[in-house]
N, C-alpha and C positions, 0 to 999 in steps of 0.2 A: 505493500502499497504506501502509496509514495505522498509528500509531504502537504498542507493544505499551502496551497498559494498565498500568498497576499495580493490578495488586491485592491487597489484605489477604489472609490464610487467614478463610477463613470461620466468621465464631464469636465472631471478634475484639474486635468491638464488643461483647458481653457483658461481655467481663472488668469490668469497674469493676462492672455489675451482681453479678456473682459473689462481689467483692471485699465489697463491704454486706454478701450472705449470708453467706459463711463469720464480717464478724460478728455476727451474727445467731446466727448457726448458732452462736457462742462465746458472744455472753449468754441464750441457750435449756441452754448446757451448764449456764452460774455459776447456773440460775434453775433446774433440777433437781437441784440441788447443795445449792441452799437455801440462796444468796445471793439473793436476789432482790433486790436495792439495787443490790445488782454490774452488778446482770444488765438494771436496765433503765437503768441508766447506759450500759453497753455502747450499746443500741437505741438510745437518744438518741444515742450519738456517732456509729451506722453511719446513723441519720436526717442527719449533720448530713454524712457524708462523701459520702453522699448529692446531695445539695445542693452540695458545691462541686464535684465532678465531671459533674454536672448545667450548673452555670452555668456549665463551663467550656468540657467535652466540647461539638461540635457536634452537633445528635440526632444525624449519624449514625452517629457513634460513643457516642452513649452507650445503646444497647440499650435492655434494656425498666426502665428508668431515666428515659425520656420516654415519660410515661403524656397530659401535656397540653402547652401555648405549655410553652416557658422559665422564664419569670415567675408561670405558674402552678404551676409541682413544684417551684421554687426556694424558693417563699411557703410551698409546702404542707410541703414538706419540712424547712423549714429550723423552720417553726411547728408540728409536732407531736414532732421532736427534743428542743426547748427548751422544750415543756412537758414533755413525760416526764424529761425534765433537773430545770426545776424539780422534777417531785413527787417522785423522786426523792432529791434532798437534801434535802427540807424537809418529809419523813417526818420525825418526832423520836418519841422514847422503839425502838427500834430501832438497835443499832447497825450500822453500813453496813455492814456483814458480814451480818447476818442478814436 
């Protein structure tokens, strides 16, 4: 008789992806309230959070954050997140909340 296998509840590997989606939803709410710079900063931060999750979690636990190979995913999430943050912080003549 084999030892019982330890299994996680179905869908638990999608928790990191769900956390990133919650951040994006908050960003969409801020953008809808005409605080587009704050929303852009939150989107950039969400992408950096996705990069950290993808870097530290094995592919079996990264869920839908695992799109390609780990290096490609981490570089893509990090690069896009930094670009969005750069533009959000460097656009001038508009207050941060505006």
